[in-house]
C-alpha positions as CSV (number, residue, x, y, z in Angstrom):
1,M,58.4,-16.2,-17.3
2,D,56.3,-19.2,-18.2
3,A,57.0,-22.9,-17.6
4,A,56.6,-26.1,-19.6
5,V,56.2,-29.4,-17.7
6,T,56.4,-32.9,-19.2
7,L,54.2,-35.6,-17.6
8,T,55.0,-39.3,-17.1
9,F,53.7,-40.6,-20.3
10,D,53.1,-38.5,-23.5
11,K,52.0,-35.0,-22.5
12,M,53.4,-31.5,-22.0
13,E,51.6,-28.9,-20.1
14,L,52.2,-25.1,-20.2
15,Y,51.8,-22.8,-17.3
16,M,51.8,-19.1,-18.0
17,G,53.4,-16.7,-15.5
18,T,51.1,-14.0,-14.1
19,G,54.0,-11.8,-13.0
20,D,53.4,-12.2,-9.2
21,G,55.0,-15.5,-8.6
22,Y,52.0,-17.5,-9.7
23,F,51.1,-19.4,-12.8
24,K,47.9,-20.2,-14.7
25,K,47.4,-23.4,-16.7
26,G,47.8,-23.0,-20.5
27,E,47.6,-25.5,-23.3
28,T,48.4,-29.3,-23.2
29,Y,50.2,-30.9,-26.0
30,L,50.8,-34.6,-26.9
31,T,54.4,-35.5,-27.2
32,G,54.0,-39.0,-28.7
33,S,56.3,-40.7,-26.2
34,R,57.6,-40.2,-22.7
35,S,59.8,-37.0,-22.5
36,F,63.0,-37.4,-20.6
37,S,64.4,-33.8,-21.0
38,G,63.7,-30.6,-22.8
39,V,65.2,-27.2,-23.8
40,T,63.8,-23.9,-24.8
41,Q,65.5,-21.7,-27.4
42,D,64.6,-19.7,-30.6
43,F,65.5,-22.4,-33.2
44,N,64.2,-20.6,-36.3
45,G,65.2,-17.0,-35.7
46,D,61.8,-15.5,-35.5
47,G,62.2,-14.0,-32.0
48,R,59.8,-16.5,-30.5
49,L,60.8,-19.3,-28.0
50,D,60.5,-22.9,-29.2
51,I,60.6,-26.1,-27.3
52,A,62.7,-29.3,-28.1
53,L,61.9,-32.5,-26.2
54,A,63.8,-35.8,-26.0
55,A,60.9,-38.3,-26.3
56,S,61.5,-42.0,-26.2
57,S,59.4,-45.2,-25.6
58,S,59.6,-48.8,-26.5
59,N,57.8,-48.2,-29.9
60,A,58.8,-44.6,-30.8
61,S,61.6,-42.2,-30.2
62,S,62.6,-38.8,-31.6
63,I,63.3,-35.2,-30.7
64,R,60.0,-33.3,-30.9
65,L,60.4,-29.7,-31.9
66,F,57.5,-27.4,-31.1
67,M,57.8,-24.0,-32.8
68,G,56.3,-21.2,-30.8
69,N,53.6,-18.9,-32.1
70,G,54.6,-16.2,-29.6
71,D,51.3,-16.2,-27.8
72,G,51.7,-19.2,-25.5
73,T,50.7,-21.7,-28.1
74,F,52.8,-24.0,-30.3
75,Q,52.6,-25.6,-33.7
76,K,52.4,-29.3,-34.4
77,P,55.8,-30.8,-33.5
78,K,58.5,-31.7,-36.0
79,R,60.4,-34.9,-35.6
80,L,64.1,-35.1,-35.5
81,A,66.6,-37.9,-34.9
82,D,63.9,-40.6,-35.4
83,K,64.6,-44.0,-33.7
84,L,67.8,-42.8,-32.0
85,V,66.3,-43.0,-28.5
86,P,67.2,-39.5,-27.2
87,L,67.4,-39.2,-23.4
88,A,69.4,-36.2,-22.2
89,L,69.2,-33.1,-24.4
90,I,71.0,-29.8,-24.4
91,A,71.0,-26.8,-26.6
92,S,74.2,-24.8,-27.4
93,D,75.9,-23.1,-30.3
94,M,78.6,-25.7,-30.9
95,N,80.3,-24.2,-34.0
96,D,80.0,-20.5,-33.1
97,D,77.8,-19.6,-36.1
98,G,75.2,-17.8,-34.0
99,K,72.7,-20.7,-34.4
100,T,71.6,-22.9,-31.5
101,D,72.5,-26.6,-32.1
102,L,71.3,-29.7,-30.2
103,V,73.4,-32.4,-28.5
104,F,71.8,-35.5,-27.0
105,A,72.6,-38.7,-25.3
106,S,71.1,-41.8,-26.8
107,G,69.7,-44.8,-25.0
108,Q,71.2,-47.2,-27.5
109,G,74.8,-47.9,-28.3
110,D,76.3,-45.5,-25.7
111,N,76.4,-42.8,-28.3
112,L,76.1,-39.0,-28.3
113,Y,74.7,-37.2,-31.3
114,M,75.0,-33.6,-32.4
115,L,72.6,-31.8,-34.8
116,F,73.8,-28.6,-36.3
117,S,71.1,-26.0,-36.8
118,N,70.4,-24.4,-40.2
119,G,68.9,-21.4,-38.3
120,D,65.4,-21.9,-39.8
121,G,64.0,-24.6,-37.5
122,S,65.7,-27.4,-39.5
123,F,68.8,-29.3,-38.6
124,K,71.5,-31.2,-40.5
125,D,71.7,-35.0,-40.1
126,P,72.8,-36.2,-36.7
127,I,76.6,-36.7,-36.2
128,A,77.3,-39.7,-33.9
129,F,80.3,-39.8,-31.4
130,S,81.1,-42.1,-28.5
131,G,79.6,-41.1,-25.1
132,G,81.0,-43.6,-22.6
133,G,79.3,-46.0,-20.3
134,G,75.6,-45.2,-20.5
135,P,75.5,-41.4,-21.1
136,F,72.9,-40.0,-18.8
137,A,73.4,-36.2,-18.5
138,L,75.3,-33.6,-20.5
139,T,76.8,-30.1,-20.3
140,T,79.0,-28.1,-22.6
141,G,81.9,-25.7,-22.0
142,H,85.5,-24.9,-23.0
143,F,87.3,-27.7,-21.2
144,N,90.7,-27.3,-22.9
145,P,92.8,-24.3,-24.1
146,D,91.4,-24.1,-27.6
147,K,88.3,-22.1,-28.5
148,L,86.1,-25.1,-29.5
149,K,83.2,-26.0,-27.3
150,D,83.4,-29.4,-25.7
151,V,81.0,-31.8,-24.0
152,A,81.1,-33.4,-20.5
153,V,79.0,-36.5,-20.1
154,A,77.8,-38.2,-16.9
155,N,78.1,-42.0,-17.1
156,S,75.2,-44.0,-15.6
157,R,77.1,-47.3,-15.3
158,S,79.9,-45.8,-13.3
159,S,80.4,-43.1,-10.8
160,S,82.2,-40.9,-13.2
161,F,81.9,-38.2,-15.8
162,S,84.0,-38.0,-19.0
163,L,85.3,-35.1,-21.2
164,V,84.6,-35.4,-24.9
165,I,86.9,-32.9,-26.5
166,R,86.2,-31.2,-29.9
167,N,88.9,-31.6,-32.6
168,A,89.9,-28.9,-35.0
169,N,88.1,-30.8,-37.8
170,G,84.8,-30.6,-36.0
171,N,84.8,-34.2,-34.7
172,F,85.1,-35.3,-31.1
173,R,87.7,-37.3,-29.2
174,Y,86.6,-39.7,-26.5
175,P,87.6,-40.1,-23.8
176,T,90.1,-37.4,-22.9
177,R,89.8,-38.5,-19.3
178,D,87.3,-40.0,-16.9
179,Y,86.7,-38.4,-13.5
180,V,85.5,-40.7,-10.8
181,I,83.4,-39.0,-8.1
182,E,82.9,-39.9,-4.5
183,G,79.1,-39.5,-4.2
184,G,77.8,-42.4,-6.2
185,T,75.9,-42.3,-9.5
186,I,75.7,-38.8,-11.1
187,L,72.1,-37.5,-11.4
188,A,72.9,-34.1,-12.9
189,I,75.9,-32.2,-14.4
190,T,76.4,-28.6,-15.3
191,S,79.2,-26.2,-16.0
192,G,80.2,-22.6,-15.2
193,D,83.1,-20.5,-14.1
194,Y,82.8,-21.0,-10.4
195,N,86.0,-19.4,-9.2
196,H,86.3,-16.5,-11.7
197,S,89.4,-18.0,-13.4
198,G,88.1,-17.5,-16.9
199,M,87.8,-21.3,-17.4
200,S,84.8,-23.6,-17.4
201,D,84.4,-25.7,-14.3
202,I,82.0,-28.6,-13.7
203,A,79.5,-29.4,-10.9
204,V,77.9,-32.8,-10.4
205,A,75.1,-33.9,-8.1
206,S,75.1,-37.6,-7.1
207,N,72.7,-39.9,-5.3
208,A,74.7,-41.8,-2.6
209,K,75.8,-38.9,-0.3
210,H,73.3,-36.3,-1.5
211,T,76.1,-34.0,-2.3
212,I,77.2,-31.6,-5.1
213,E,80.9,-31.9,-6.1
214,I,82.7,-29.0,-7.8
215,Y,85.6,-29.7,-10.2
216,L,87.7,-26.7,-11.0
217,Q,89.6,-26.6,-14.2
218,R,93.3,-26.1,-14.2
219,R,95.1,-27.8,-17.0
220,T,92.9,-30.8,-15.9
221,F,90.1,-30.8,-13.4
222,T,90.7,-31.0,-9.6
223,R,88.2,-31.5,-6.9
């Protein structure tokens, strides 16, 4: 396994795994803006891992998509979602077509955006939907009984996370419900089946009490 690390300003450094728990430094790439988050997936179906970064600054913002060459190097990045101030970024197949899509939280307008993948490294135009009070971190899962993938978003202006439920027409409904946590501002959010119930649960890490809170899905979520 290798690692990609984004630096404070506009660089990404690669570290190649040596197979014994150590890494050697690889290439350095300019990202154009400060990178707040990143994901790794095969976005063009060539069997090679690619990197997508949410890069934003005061004078430029976009998702930077680095297509992998398969040898630890990457091509010049493509720009997606120009001027939409992407912050938190996740990759998930949101419409079950076998292609990895992108969902990101924007630093402007409290919006979330979804980009459906064409499977060749290109994406359809961003679809905007409401993301609550300062969307900061995201995760996906099946948070209601239907088979559509939904989004849970951590709100930076309140100690809560919100469920954004997918409608049958492909749009999103916000908010289904806000869940106030006890530990202060949420720093990270993730999902998984933590009690082997067959349903997606949610875990959040917060800053005030230095705790992780688990929310188990029933018909709603209970702490």
